[in-house]
BAFI-3210 file (N, C-alpha, C; in Angstrom, 3 decimals, decimal comma, padded with zeros to 6 digits):
// residues 290
n [1|2|3|4|5|6|7|8|9|10|11|12|13|14|15|16|17|18|19|20|21|22|23|24|25|26|27|28|29|30|31|32|33|34|35|36|37|38|39|40|41|42|43|44|45|46|47|48|49|50|51|52|53|54|55|56|57|58|59|60|61|62|63|64|65|66|67|68|69|70|71|72|73|74|75|76|77|78|79|80|81|82|83|84|85|86|87|88|89|90|91|92|93|94|95|96|97|98|99|100|101|102|103|104|105|106|107|108|109|110|111|112|113|114|115|116|117|118|119|120|121|122|123|124|125|126|127|128|129|130|131|132|133|134|135|136|137|138|139|140|141|142|143|144|145|146|147|148|149|150|151|152|153|154|155|156|157|158|159|160|161|162|163|164|165|166|167|168|169|170|171|172|173|174|175|176|177|178|179|180|181|182|183|184|185|186|187|188|189|190|191|192|193|194|195|196|197|198|199|200|201|202|203|204|205|206|207|208|209|210|211|212|213|214|215|216|217|218|219|220|221|222|223|224|225|226|227|228|229|230|231|232|233|234|235|236|237|238|239|240|241|242|243|244|245|246|247|248|249|250|251|252|253|254|255|256|257|258|259|260|261|262|263|264|265|266|267|268|269|270|271|272|273|274|275|276|277|278|279|280|281|282|283|284|285|286|287|288|289|290]
n.u [-027,640|-025,069|-025,529|-026,634|-024,464|-022,767|-024,257|-024,280|-021,560|-021,215|-022,735|-021,256|-018,845|-019,745|-020,514|-018,031|-016,647|-018,180|-017,710|-014,939|-014,885|-016,247|-014,466|-012,232|-013,368|-013,980|-011,409|-010,291|-011,819|-010,962|-008,378|-005,703|-005,280|-002,500|-000,598|002,103|005,405|007,424|006,631|005,065|001,698|-000,354|-002,750|-005,112|-007,186|-008,191|-007,695|-010,370|-010,678|-010,443|-012,971|-012,508|-011,633|-013,672|-013,139|-010,999|-011,430|-009,521|-009,148|-011,655|-013,068|-013,127|-010,334|-009,965|-011,038|-014,076|-013,786|-012,231|-009,465|-007,543|-006,039|-004,049|-001,813|-000,612|-000,735|000,924|003,024|006,400|009,111|011,801|009,821|008,363|007,421|004,594|002,254|-000,043|-003,228|-005,473|-007,909|-009,399|-010,265|-010,119|-008,926|-009,834|-010,278|-009,191|-009,079|-011,229|-010,372|-010,918|-011,647|-009,715|-009,809|-009,782|-011,858|-013,069|-013,825|-013,980|-013,842|-015,872|-017,891|-017,771|-017,702|-015,355|-014,503|-011,638|-009,524|-006,758|-004,609|-004,638|-005,045|-007,375|-010,662|-013,265|-015,963|-017,952|-019,671|-021,681|-022,557|-022,865|-022,532|-021,118|-018,276|-016,816|-015,632|-014,861|-015,600|-017,331|-016,945|-018,743|-019,798|-019,857|-020,858|-020,800|-020,815|-021,649|-021,451|-022,793|-022,638|-024,265|-025,350|-023,101|-022,651|-019,859|-019,233|-021,550|-023,890|-026,513|-029,885|-031,827|-030,263|-029,405|-028,421|-027,122|-027,070|-025,752|-026,035|-024,146|-023,644|-020,696|-019,350|-020,556|-021,390|-024,011|-026,776|-028,078|-029,624|-030,855|-030,800|-032,164|-030,928|-029,665|-026,902|-023,956|-020,830|-019,848|-018,063|-019,198|-020,029|-020,046|-021,507|-022,387|-024,540|-025,689|-025,696|-024,092|-024,345|-023,770|-025,211|-025,490|-027,712|-027,611|-028,241|-027,852|-027,892|-029,071|-029,048|-030,545|-028,331|-028,975|-031,359|-031,588|-033,489|-034,598|-033,395|-033,093|-032,925|-030,930|-030,990|-028,874|-027,588|-026,442|-024,462|-023,312|-020,401|-018,143|-017,137|-018,792|-017,866|-017,414|-017,683|-017,898|-020,749|-021,693|-022,043|-020,063|-019,622|-018,903|-020,251|-021,133|-022,325|-020,765|-020,480|-019,769|-021,031|-022,352|-024,024|-026,445|-025,855|-027,753|-030,310|-030,176|-030,376|-029,389|-026,349|-024,295|-023,209|-020,659|-018,773|-017,012|-014,220|-015,123|-014,693|-013,532|-015,196|-016,123|-016,858|-015,036|-015,796|-016,723|-015,233|-013,690|-013,211|-013,901|-011,676|-011,674|-010,435|-009,067|-011,168|-011,671|-012,505|-011,159|-010,791|-010,431|-010,714|-012,025|-010,933|-008,305|-007,481|-007,186]
n.v [-076,484|-076,056|-074,769|-072,391|-071,195|-070,874|-069,024|-066,836|-066,279|-065,492|-063,136|-061,586|-061,364|-059,917|-057,531|-056,713|-056,363|-054,324|-052,287|-051,963|-051,076|-048,654|-047,259|-047,066|-045,512|-043,121|-042,397|-041,939|-039,751|-037,859|-037,225|-034,954|-032,120|-030,924|-028,023|-027,005|-027,051|-025,702|-024,242|-021,195|-020,254|-019,676|-017,933|-017,319|-015,699|-012,445|-010,579|-009,284|-005,863|-003,920|-001,667|001,889|003,428|005,628|009,188|010,128|007,801|005,397|002,694|000,744|-001,551|-004,891|-006,660|-004,847|-004,610|-005,361|-007,933|-009,126|-009,322|-007,834|-005,990|-003,507|-002,124|000,378|001,702|000,674|000,697|001,175|-000,600|000,772|000,235|002,339|003,016|004,922|005,698|004,523|003,084|002,471|000,142|-001,244|-003,877|-007,054|-006,677|-008,027|-007,996|-006,182|-002,579|-000,254|002,456|005,850|009,250|010,432|008,933|005,953|003,136|000,783|-002,121|-003,358|-006,501|-006,374|-005,015|-002,280|000,219|002,215|005,514|006,732|009,479|009,816|011,639|012,999|010,994|010,708|009,909|010,324|009,613|007,050|003,937|001,973|-001,210|-003,240|-005,900|-009,032|-009,109|-009,761|-008,854|-006,739|-003,301|-001,672|001,070|003,513|006,154|008,114|006,610|004,143|000,679|-002,092|-005,314|-007,264|-009,724|-011,913|-010,824|-010,779|-013,907|-014,416|-016,887|-018,291|-020,853|-021,410|-021,724|-019,238|-017,002|-013,684|-011,147|-008,134|-005,744|-002,607|000,792|003,683|007,164|008,298|010,583|011,748|009,732|009,114|006,923|005,487|003,375|000,197|-003,339|-006,308|-009,609|-012,978|-013,863|-012,290|-012,494|-011,624|-009,679|-006,666|-006,311|-003,851|-002,829|-000,941|000,417|-001,583|-003,697|-006,587|-009,336|-012,186|-014,645|-016,509|-018,059|-019,155|-017,599|-015,340|-011,912|-009,304|-005,955|-002,702|-000,066|002,504|002,468|000,067|-001,751|-005,000|-006,528|-009,096|-012,497|-015,394|-018,792|-021,044|-024,288|-024,147|-022,259|-019,074|-017,676|-016,364|-013,504|-011,985|-012,130|-010,291|-010,238|-009,471|-009,204|-011,197|-012,753|-014,384|-016,925|-018,930|-021,687|-023,269|-025,597|-027,141|-026,174|-023,981|-021,027|-019,410|-016,573|-014,606|-011,245|-009,251|-010,435|-012,634|-015,205|-018,607|-019,462|-021,447|-024,227|-025,457|-028,093|-029,115|-031,424|-034,838|-037,322|-039,869|-039,767|-036,578|-033,832|-030,857|-027,577|-024,201|-021,431|-019,268|-016,220|-015,925|-015,245|-013,681|-014,133|-014,148|-015,614|-017,534|-018,903|-018,653|-020,300|-021,130|-024,074|-025,711|-028,213|-027,962|-027,401|-025,654]
n.w [-011,555|-012,413|-014,863|-013,962|-012,641|-014,815|-016,269|-014,484|-014,431|-017,070|-017,135|-015,325|-016,758|-018,967|-017,717|-016,721|-019,110|-020,224|-018,324|-018,646|-021,291|-020,974|-019,299|-021,005|-023,020|-021,659|-020,855|-023,342|-024,149|-022,327|-022,942|-023,140|-025,259|-026,724|-027,477|-029,675|-028,391|-029,543|-031,752|-032,487|-031,853|-034,605|-036,483|-039,081|-038,598|-037,773|-034,783|-032,749|-032,633|-029,681|-028,414|-028,480|-025,439|-023,421|-023,145|-020,490|-019,118|-017,902|-017,237|-017,762|-016,829|-015,389|-016,459|-018,494|-021,332|-023,269|-024,415|-022,599|-022,742|-021,528|-022,893|-023,103|-024,183|-024,771|-022,414|-020,542|-017,714|-017,352|-015,794|-013,716|-010,715|-008,299|-004,912|-004,342|-002,850|-000,308|000,572|003,153|003,145|004,950|004,804|003,069|-000,233|-002,994|-005,784|-008,741|-009,299|-011,104|-013,260|-013,632|-014,546|-012,937|-010,642|-008,572|-008,539|-006,392|-004,363|-001,010|000,841|002,692|001,526|000,934|-001,376|-002,914|-004,090|-004,966|-005,000|-006,990|-007,004|-004,558|-002,774|-001,354|-000,201|-002,357|-002,383|-000,794|-000,940|000,990|000,989|002,773|002,259|001,178|-001,012|-004,158|-006,686|-009,528|-010,202|-012,961|-015,178|-016,911|-018,904|-016,815|-014,728|-012,209|-012,072|-010,096|-008,545|-005,844|-003,239|-000,888|002,429|005,277|007,130|004,922|003,889|003,772|002,948|002,873|001,603|-000,173|-000,225|-001,247|-003,638|-005,191|-007,887|-008,619|-009,767|-009,760|-009,440|-010,778|-010,025|-007,793|-006,067|-005,674|-005,592|-008,485|-009,586|-008,422|-008,449|-007,278|-007,144|-007,451|-005,229|-006,375|-007,880|-010,179|-012,191|-013,552|-017,031|-019,468|-022,377|-025,125|-023,838|-022,291|-019,449|-018,355|-016,225|-014,072|-011,766|-008,597|-008,835|-011,263|-013,410|-016,181|-016,717|-018,824|-018,657|-018,771|-018,970|-018,286|-016,758|-015,372|-016,068|-017,035|-019,879|-020,998|-019,740|-019,095|-018,343|-016,715|-015,666|-013,157|-010,765|-011,930|-011,737|-012,711|-014,743|-017,595|-021,019|-024,112|-027,645|-031,079|-031,213|-029,566|-026,324|-023,835|-021,410|-018,488|-016,558|-013,442|-014,138|-015,720|-018,283|-021,072|-022,489|-025,415|-026,360|-028,169|-027,938|-028,005|-027,888|-026,191|-027,106|-027,481|-029,007|-029,064|-027,009|-025,029|-023,411|-020,405|-020,330|-020,635|-018,174|-015,890|-012,809|-011,397|-013,620|-014,639|-013,377|-014,305|-013,212|-013,811|-015,775|-019,213|-022,013|-025,186|-028,388|-031,734|-032,915|-031,018|-027,810|-024,679|-021,639|-018,202|-016,110|-013,152|-013,087|-013,488|-016,033|-019,206]
ca.u [-026,783|-023,927|-025,988|-026,813|-023,128|-022,263|-024,994|-023,769|-020,213|-021,363|-023,189|-020,107|-017,923|-020,331|-020,408|-016,616|-016,306|-018,820|-016,986|-013,656|-015,145|-016,595|-013,231|-011,427|-014,062|-013,781|-009,994|-010,071|-012,433|-010,279|-007,006|-005,405|-004,787|-001,363|-000,005|003,518|006,307|008,462|006,045|004,104|000,340|-000,611|-004,087|-005,417|-008,264|-007,741|-008,335|-011,373|-010,096|-011,288|-013,469|-011,718|-012,238|-014,162|-012,161|-010,791|-011,592|-008,256|-009,317|-013,095|-013,714|-012,265|-009,542|-009,859|-011,913|-015,192|-013,364|-011,493|-008,086|-006,641|-005,130|-003,871|-000,370|-000,138|-000,843|001,791|004,042|007,635|009,961|011,614|008,621|008,613|006,256|004,100|001,349|-000,919|-004,519|-006,005|-009,312|-010,088|-010,629|-009,499|-009,165|-009,596|-010,323|-008,578|-009,916|-011,431|-009,751|-011,594|-011,888|-008,738|-010,131|-009,859|-013,110|-012,827|-014,602|-013,352|-014,634|-017,017|-018,945|-017,660|-017,187|-014,665|-014,016|-010,422|-008,822|-005,386|-003,625|-004,636|-005,251|-008,522|-011,903|-014,254|-017,200|-017,985|-021,006|-021,614|-023,624|-022,927|-022,631|-019,853|-017,900|-015,710|-015,748|-014,403|-016,645|-017,161|-017,260|-019,179|-020,661|-019,913|-021,608|-020,086|-021,677|-020,989|-022,249|-022,544|-023,164|-025,145|-024,850|-022,283|-021,290|-019,588|-019,122|-022,855|-024,329|-027,941|-030,724|-032,485|-029,329|-029,651|-027,382|-027,636|-026,225|-026,105|-025,455|-023,872|-023,031|-019,253|-018,822|-021,146|-021,678|-025,451|-027,326|-028,963|-030,605|-030,439|-031,596|-031,892|-030,799|-028,929|-025,552|-023,198|-019,417|-019,594|-017,693|-020,087|-019,593|-020,895|-021,300|-023,480|-025,679|-026,231|-024,861|-024,231|-023,832|-024,303|-025,413|-025,416|-028,906|-027,363|-028,779|-027,122|-028,819|-028,749|-029,798|-030,364|-027,377|-029,594|-032,446|-031,566|-034,558|-034,095|-033,592|-033,332|-032,168|-030,662|-030,838|-027,994|-027,908|-025,785|-023,974|-022,449|-019,590|-017,217|-017,699|-019,196|-017,032|-018,162|-016,967|-018,631|-022,191|-022,031|-021,482|-019,532|-019,439|-018,908|-021,172|-020,804|-022,968|-019,737|-020,611|-019,472|-022,149|-022,262|-025,374|-026,630|-025,806|-028,953|-031,543|-029,995|-030,577|-028,220|-025,672|-023,738|-022,848|-019,569|-018,675|-015,714|-013,888|-015,656|-013,655|-014,011|-015,415|-016,855|-016,268|-014,657|-016,739|-016,086|-015,253|-012,937|-013,799|-013,273|-011,105|-012,038|-009,491|-008,808|-012,333|-011,610|-012,829|-010,201|-011,331|-009,892|-011,705|-011,592|-010,192|-006,899|-007,180|-007,713]
ca.v [-075,587|-075,713|-073,787|-071,116|-070,635|-070,412|-067,806|-065,758|-065,936|-064,750|-061,795|-060,884|-061,035|-058,829|-056,309|-056,328|-055,853|-053,032|-051,331|-051,691|-050,243|-047,316|-046,624|-046,711|-044,423|-041,884|-042,040|-041,367|-038,423|-036,926|-036,989|-033,545|-031,669|-030,061|-027,247|-027,238|-026,345|-025,038|-023,389|-020,241|-020,365|-018,748|-018,060|-016,344|-014,829|-011,218|-010,340|-008,218|-004,703|-003,419|-000,309|002,935|003,845|006,995|010,129|010,171|006,477|004,745|001,240|000,806|-002,731|-006,044|-007,053|-003,678|-004,481|-006,307|-009,299|-009,559|-009,621|-006,952|-005,497|-002,063|-002,010|001,764|002,267|-000,053|001,451|000,405|-000,588|000,305|000,687|002,967|003,169|006,295|005,882|003,390|003,432|001,393|-000,076|-001,809|-005,274|-007,680|-006,181|-009,237|-007,744|-004,900|-001,389|000,453|003,780|006,819|010,593|010,726|008,173|004,503|002,614|-000,590|-002,498|-004,336|-007,713|-006,063|-004,395|-000,825|000,644|003,501|006,350|007,295|010,430|009,310|012,688|013,369|009,750|010,978|009,292|011,260|009,110|005,600|003,332|000,821|-002,167|-004,185|-007,211|-009,630|-008,606|-010,432|-008,446|-005,404|-002,472|-001,184|002,501|003,908|007,335|008,705|005,722|002,961|-000,494|-003,018|-006,425|-007,671|-011,020|-011,907|-010,200|-011,717|-014,400|-014,512|-018,290|-018,915|-021,698|-021,700|-021,266|-017,959|-015,892|-012,741|-010,178|-006,981|-004,977|-001,200|001,817|004,821|008,328|008,198|011,836|012,129|008,586|008,953|005,711|005,716|002,291|-001,038|-004,511|-007,495|-010,851|-013,896|-013,386|-012,143|-012,114|-011,473|-008,292|-006,225|-005,985|-002,797|-002,679|-000,315|000,756|-002,771|-004,273|-008,040|-009,949|-013,500|-014,812|-017,871|-018,804|-019,701|-016,703|-014,195|-010,805|-008,150|-004,873|-001,352|000,684|003,754|002,313|-001,209|-002,623|-006,254|-006,737|-010,536|-013,358|-016,748|-019,698|-022,206|-025,331|-023,959|-020,906|-018,328|-016,870|-015,525|-012,384|-012,225|-011,497|-009,889|-010,020|-009,730|-009,318|-012,323|-012,783|-015,696|-017,110|-020,300|-021,985|-024,424|-026,786|-027,767|-025,721|-022,619|-020,610|-018,266|-016,069|-013,352|-010,199|-008,411|-011,162|-013,703|-016,504|-019,476|-019,826|-022,773|-024,602|-026,432|-028,685|-029,559|-032,776|-035,999|-038,142|-040,617|-038,838|-035,355|-032,941|-029,560|-026,472|-022,992|-020,312|-018,139|-015,384|-016,224|-014,215|-013,988|-013,609|-015,021|-016,489|-018,590|-018,551|-019,291|-020,272|-022,138|-024,900|-026,182|-029,472|-027,636|-027,329|-024,539]
ca.w [-010,778|-013,252|-015,842|-013,264|-012,428|-016,110|-016,583|-013,622|-014,907|-018,325|-016,794|-014,729|-017,838|-019,751|-016,924|-016,681|-020,437|-020,360|-017,494|-019,285|-022,466|-020,487|-018,820|-022,174|-023,704|-020,893|-020,941|-024,670|-024,174|-021,433|-023,352|-023,330|-026,553|-026,431|-028,547|-029,891|-027,470|-030,328|-032,780|-031,964|-032,394|-035,702|-037,048|-040,130|-038,124|-037,140|-033,486|-032,705|-031,962|-028,598|-028,641|-027,837|-024,174|-023,364|-022,582|-019,044|-018,521|-018,165|-017,132|-017,534|-016,234|-015,145|-017,624|-019,376|-022,494|-023,239|-024,736|-021,402|-023,104|-020,772|-023,921|-022,926|-024,362|-024,774|-021,066|-019,624|-016,979|-017,438|-014,595|-012,319|-010,015|-007,005|-004,048|-004,332|-001,724|-000,036|001,147|003,988|002,809|006,103|004,614|001,908|-001,587|-003,791|-007,218|-009,094|-009,425|-012,364|-013,166|-014,490|-014,023|-011,893|-009,428|-008,587|-007,992|-005,952|-003,180|-000,119|001,065|003,543|000,746|000,786|-002,675|-002,761|-005,180|-004,370|-005,857|-007,015|-006,727|-003,133|-002,000|-000,484|-000,645|-002,881|-001,802|-000,582|-000,901|001,881|000,699|003,886|001,637|000,779|-002,324|-004,845|-008,089|-009,903|-010,800|-014,330|-015,290|-018,237|-018,965|-015,470|-013,846|-011,722|-011,919|-009,175|-008,035|-004,464|-002,836|000,277|003,646|006,055|006,861|003,492|003,473|003,975|001,845|003,013|000,494|000,046|-000,265|-002,330|-003,923|-005,917|-008,783|-008,444|-010,624|-008,891|-010,086|-010,558|-009,491|-006,504|-005,223|-005,513|-006,194|-009,628|-009,531|-007,757|-008,808|-006,474|-007,869|-006,609|-004,909|-007,621|-007,878|-011,605|-012,476|-014,632|-018,386|-020,031|-023,822|-025,885|-022,994|-021,633|-018,390|-018,290|-015,005|-013,720|-010,320|-008,058|-009,243|-012,593|-014,437|-016,726|-016,944|-019,654|-018,027|-019,294|-018,172|-017,851|-015,785|-014,672|-016,564|-017,578|-021,316|-021,090|-018,831|-019,603|-017,207|-016,836|-014,706|-011,857|-010,500|-012,842|-010,828|-013,451|-015,490|-018,978|-022,041|-025,307|-028,910|-032,305|-031,031|-028,710|-024,976|-023,498|-019,976|-018,001|-015,468|-012,616|-014,701|-016,564|-019,662|-021,522|-023,331|-026,318|-026,580|-028,880|-026,915|-028,085|-027,592|-025,217|-027,736|-027,422|-030,248|-028,835|-025,638|-024,993|-022,078|-019,907|-020,764|-019,944|-017,560|-014,742|-011,712|-011,740|-014,607|-014,141|-013,455|-014,819|-012,270|-014,356|-016,816|-020,506|-022,884|-026,562|-029,381|-032,883|-033,092|-030,020|-026,435|-023,775|-020,277|-017,292|-015,404|-011,835|-013,218|-013,693|-017,450|-019,995]
c.u [-025,608|-024,308|-026,168|-025,470|-022,542|-022,942|-024,513|-022,398|-020,284|-021,796|-022,047|-019,118|-018,442|-020,240|-018,976|-016,191|-016,919|-018,118|-015,655|-013,837|-015,467|-015,350|-012,371|-012,041|-013,835|-012,324|-009,671|-010,641|-011,628|-008,830|-006,796|-004,948|-003,699|-000,954|001,472|004,343|007,372|007,902|004,982|002,749|000,115|-002,015|-004,282|-006,506|-007,686|-008,427|-009,335|-010,783|-011,012|-011,783|-012,610|-012,389|-012,687|-013,082|-012,181|-011,129|-010,361|-008,360|-010,780|-013,704|-012,682|-011,635|-009,634|-010,922|-013,006|-014,818|-012,516|-010,059|-007,071|-005,593|-005,026|-002,392|000,149|-000,137|000,119|002,826|005,299|008,416|011,149|010,388|008,992|007,315|005,854|003,207|000,630|-002,185|-005,043|-007,510|-010,081|-010,483|-009,966|-009,903|-008,815|-009,506|-009,761|-009,595|-010,185|-010,880|-010,402|-011,691|-010,938|-008,992|-009,981|-011,164|-012,887|-013,626|-013,811|-014,324|-015,866|-018,110|-018,926|-016,985|-016,620|-014,448|-012,845|-009,716|-007,337|-004,342|-003,511|-004,727|-006,338|-009,775|-012,871|-015,628|-017,064|-019,439|-020,901|-022,816|-023,858|-023,171|-021,243|-019,568|-016,734|-015,800|-015,086|-015,579|-016,342|-017,615|-017,616|-020,080|-020,931|-020,807|-020,741|-021,100|-020,939|-021,958|-021,836|-023,190|-024,101|-024,540|-024,038|-023,143|-021,074|-019,435|-020,439|-023,262|-025,823|-028,720|-031,354|-031,547|-029,668|-028,461|-027,983|-026,590|-026,702|-025,426|-025,348|-023,233|-021,540|-018,669|-019,311|-021,364|-023,160|-025,936|-028,288|-030,023|-029,991|-031,364|-031,181|-031,893|-030,120|-027,579|-024,698|-021,764|-018,925|-019,308|-018,482|-019,350|-020,564|-020,527|-022,553|-024,728|-026,335|-025,210|-025,153|-023,591|-024,446|-024,501|-025,393|-026,658|-028,764|-027,871|-027,727|-028,152|-028,220|-029,651|-029,545|-029,398|-027,997|-030,580|-032,380|-032,656|-033,957|-034,430|-033,896|-032,555|-031,973|-030,335|-029,891|-028,350|-027,268|-025,224|-023,150|-021,658|-018,617|-017,928|-018,019|-018,231|-017,870|-017,220|-017,913|-020,123|-022,635|-021,409|-021,130|-019,320|-019,446|-019,846|-020,654|-021,520|-022,072|-019,762|-020,146|-020,520|-021,762|-023,683|-025,342|-026,735|-027,078|-030,200|-031,407|-030,198|-029,283|-027,669|-025,073|-023,409|-021,764|-019,411|-017,228|-015,469|-014,611|-014,494|-014,283|-014,121|-016,129|-016,108|-015,913|-015,785|-015,987|-016,309|-014,606|-013,729|-013,136|-012,621|-011,366|-011,041|-009,326|-009,929|-012,306|-011,993|-011,902|-010,738|-010,712|-011,005|-011,139|-010,943|-008,717|-006,507|-007,763|-008,409]
c.v [-075,093|-074,646|-072,411|-070,426|-070,100|-069,103|-066,616|-065,299|-065,121|-063,313|-060,969|-060,467|-059,884|-057,498|-055,796|-055,740|-054,485|-051,951|-050,961|-050,791|-048,811|-046,561|-046,190|-045,524|-043,101|-041,442|-041,407|-039,951|-037,405|-036,681|-035,502|-033,291|-030,640|-029,276|-027,559|-026,430|-025,558|-024,073|-022,486|-020,432|-019,288|-018,995|-017,001|-015,373|-013,604|-011,045|-009,206|-007,012|-004,222|-002,021|000,708|003,366|005,300|007,916|010,101|008,850|005,669|003,229|000,993|-000,365|-003,819|-006,529|-006,068|-003,586|-005,541|-007,746|-009,901|-009,972|-008,849|-006,331|-003,982|-001,713|-000,577|002,384|001,609|000,878|000,594|000,460|000,342|000,946|001,242|003,098|004,638|006,567|004,581|003,903|002,239|001,263|-000,794|-003,263|-005,769|-006,980|-007,314|-008,961|-006,363|-003,790|-001,056|001,862|004,722|008,160|010,955|009,987|006,678|004,089|001,138|-000,842|-003,479|-005,487|-007,460|-005,291|-002,895|-000,517|002,047|004,181|007,132|008,209|010,094|010,382|012,995|012,163|009,989|010,343|010,375|010,901|007,600|005,146|002,044|-000,086|-003,113|-005,594|-007,723|-009,266|-009,393|-010,125|-007,089|-004,602|-002,189|000,270|002,819|005,130|007,916|007,906|004,527|001,843|-001,532|-004,099|-006,754|-009,027|-010,847|-011,100|-011,214|-012,671|-014,720|-015,947|-019,028|-019,699|-021,995|-021,169|-019,922|-016,777|-014,966|-011,822|-008,996|-006,451|-003,538|-000,347|003,090|005,936|008,349|009,442|012,142|010,960|008,351|007,712|006,064|004,629|001,068|-002,161|-005,679|-008,726|-011,852|-013,311|-013,362|-011,724|-012,008|-010,004|-007,789|-005,970|-004,945|-002,606|-002,053|-000,095|-000,422|-003,301|-005,766|-008,557|-011,334|-013,598|-016,283|-018,698|-019,394|-018,840|-015,706|-013,150|-009,821|-007,018|-003,554|-000,600|001,953|003,559|001,048|-002,167|-003,857|-006,372|-008,216|-011,254|-014,711|-017,640|-020,853|-023,202|-025,178|-022,544|-020,359|-017,354|-015,949|-014,381|-012,816|-011,489|-011,231|-009,772|-010,320|-009,931|-010,490|-012,152|-014,218|-015,776|-018,595|-020,447|-023,169|-025,684|-027,488|-027,260|-024,270|-022,252|-019,432|-017,838|-014,843|-012,236|-009,357|-009,127|-012,207|-015,090|-017,301|-019,730|-021,223|-022,961|-025,667|-026,937|-028,958|-030,987|-033,830|-036,790|-038,933|-039,679|-037,598|-034,542|-031,605|-028,559|-025,210|-021,826|-019,066|-017,391|-015,702|-014,997|-014,644|-013,327|-014,631|-016,041|-017,688|-018,037|-019,345|-019,175|-021,407|-022,840|-025,341|-027,565|-029,239|-027,497|-026,058|-025,124]
c.w [-011,620|-014,282|-015,214|-013,068|-013,728|-016,522|-015,780|-014,094|-016,196|-018,075|-016,217|-015,799|-018,690|-019,014|-016,898|-018,025|-020,668|-019,568|-018,115|-020,501|-022,056|-020,028|-019,998|-022,918|-022,991|-020,931|-022,286|-024,742|-023,392|-021,809|-023,637|-024,770|-026,285|-027,669|-028,657|-028,891|-028,220|-031,372|-032,164|-032,631|-033,438|-036,222|-038,103|-039,703|-037,432|-035,786|-033,562|-031,982|-030,834|-028,899|-027,904|-026,533|-024,219|-022,789|-021,060|-018,338|-018,898|-018,155|-016,775|-016,778|-015,990|-016,444|-018,779|-020,460|-022,473|-023,567|-023,628|-021,729|-022,263|-021,703|-023,844|-023,071|-024,264|-023,387|-020,078|-018,991|-016,931|-016,123|-014,798|-011,668|-008,650|-006,227|-004,004|-003,121|-001,437|000,635|001,930|003,740|003,902|005,978|003,337|000,611|-002,538|-005,278|-007,533|-009,309|-010,881|-012,179|-014,157|-013,768|-012,872|-010,594|-009,671|-007,921|-007,653|-004,684|-002,330|000,153|001,928|002,816|000,693|-000,537|-002,538|-004,105|-004,609|-005,373|-005,829|-006,681|-005,244|-002,212|-000,950|-001,081|-001,093|-002,348|-001,567|-000,494|-000,088|001,643|001,858|003,370|001,283|-000,684|-002,889|-006,335|-008,276|-010,441|-012,259|-014,369|-016,735|-018,108|-017,568|-014,519|-013,478|-011,507|-011,079|-008,723|-006,605|-004,201|-001,642|001,420|004,448|006,873|005,388|003,007|003,634|002,727|001,901|001,817|000,845|000,075|-001,434|-002,496|-004,646|-006,879|-008,704|-009,503|-009,797|-009,708|-009,743|-009,911|-008,086|-005,546|-004,995|-006,256|-007,322|-009,746|-008,859|-008,199|-007,924|-007,372|-006,948|-006,235|-006,175|-007,342|-009,321|-011,900|-013,685|-015,951|-018,928|-021,493|-024,426|-025,037|-022,308|-020,629|-018,317|-017,000|-014,843|-012,224|-009,915|-008,383|-010,638|-013,715|-014,911|-017,116|-017,935|-019,190|-018,750|-018,388|-017,602|-016,711|-014,942|-015,116|-017,233|-019,060|-021,589|-020,000|-019,505|-018,415|-017,548|-015,733|-013,353|-011,795|-011,671|-011,984|-011,555|-014,141|-016,920|-019,902|-023,286|-026,501|-030,056|-032,135|-030,189|-027,320|-024,631|-021,983|-019,648|-016,819|-014,670|-013,088|-015,718|-018,006|-019,844|-022,568|-024,217|-026,663|-027,488|-027,848|-026,891|-027,584|-026,486|-025,788|-027,751|-028,819|-030,138|-027,365|-025,721|-023,564|-021,697|-020,363|-019,933|-019,352|-016,432|-013,554|-012,211|-012,786|-013,968|-014,267|-013,863|-013,862|-012,880|-015,414|-018,150|-021,122|-024,318|-027,508|-030,497|-033,101|-032,154|-028,653|-025,522|-022,338|-019,461|-016,523|-014,054|-011,902|-013,529|-015,146|-018,067|-021,216]
res [x|x|x|x|x|x|x|x|x|x|x|x|x|x|x|x|x|x|x|x|x|x|x|x|x|x|x|x|x|x|x|x|x|x|x|x|x|x|x|x|x|x|x|x|x|x|x|x|x|x|x|x|x|x|x|x|x|x|x|x|x|x|x|x|x|x|x|x|x|x|x|x|x|x|x|x|x|x|x|x|x|x|x|x|x|x|x|x|x|x|x|x|x|x|x|x|x|x|x|x|x|x|x|x|x|x|x|x|x|x|x|x|x|x|x|x|x|x|x|x|x|x|x|x|x|x|x|x|x|x|x|x|x|x|x|x|x|x|x|x|x|x|x|x|x|x|x|x|x|x|x|x|x|x|x|x|x|x|x|x|x|x|x|x|x|x|x|x|x|x|x|x|x|x|x|x|x|x|x|x|x|x|x|x|x|x|x|x|x|x|x|x|x|x|x|x|x|x|x|x|x|x|x|x|x|x|x|x|x|x|x|x|x|x|x|x|x|x|x|x|x|x|x|x|x|x|x|x|x|x|x|x|x|x|x|x|x|x|x|x|x|x|x|x|x|x|x|x|x|x|x|x|x|x|x|x|x|x|x|x|x|x|x|x|x|x|x|x|x|x|x|x|x|x|x|x|x|x|x|x|x|x|x|x|x|x|x|x|x|x]
***
């Protein structure tokens, strides 16, 4: 009996030691890396210059440029700011507009995409998807690209939900093409005639901007809710599978995959859209960290 008790005690000690080692290992992995509070970040790498926007396109997509830096210094409006006009969209406006051809393009939460003439504050056209919406449109070559989620209720979690991405004539509001996919709140990225979006099925799509034909898809382990960023021939995005991905923009081939910090409990997921600058990818996580 005494030998049995000694054996049990030894097993308990080994388990306790193993648990302690695991906790220390995870704590070490989850230690934050802090920058200096007194020295400015300096790098020898030059930032990737954003492509020049097309004539009459003032703000082509979410965060302005493909690298998602929102770098539009020459267009900044200086204070003081005055109220000029307002427009009643009839529902929540969660994401910012794209601006082109003297119009603002934006969608409300009920799935109505508007083309609003800024001088007259009149609706040039509207497209009613009757779907939940949480994204900004992108404008390129007189075409508006927009993603939509499932039909109401917007907080639905049942399986079988679907969404769509559409291409619409920016001047007339006529539908050019539509592609059904999983619910998508991924603001479209348009680069060199290709549209990149993600969906709740964990896929990222590269689509022909002209026809909507699928160039390639890439499957992750969970929802892709944020938008895709582009720099130097690669696309970058985060997934709810705790990872950030870098793919070849032309082929969809994986270059690398990084993960959220390991820690006790669940790891963070990636809901935000990355920004790319100085050969680095910056992205926020649901664990409260960048």
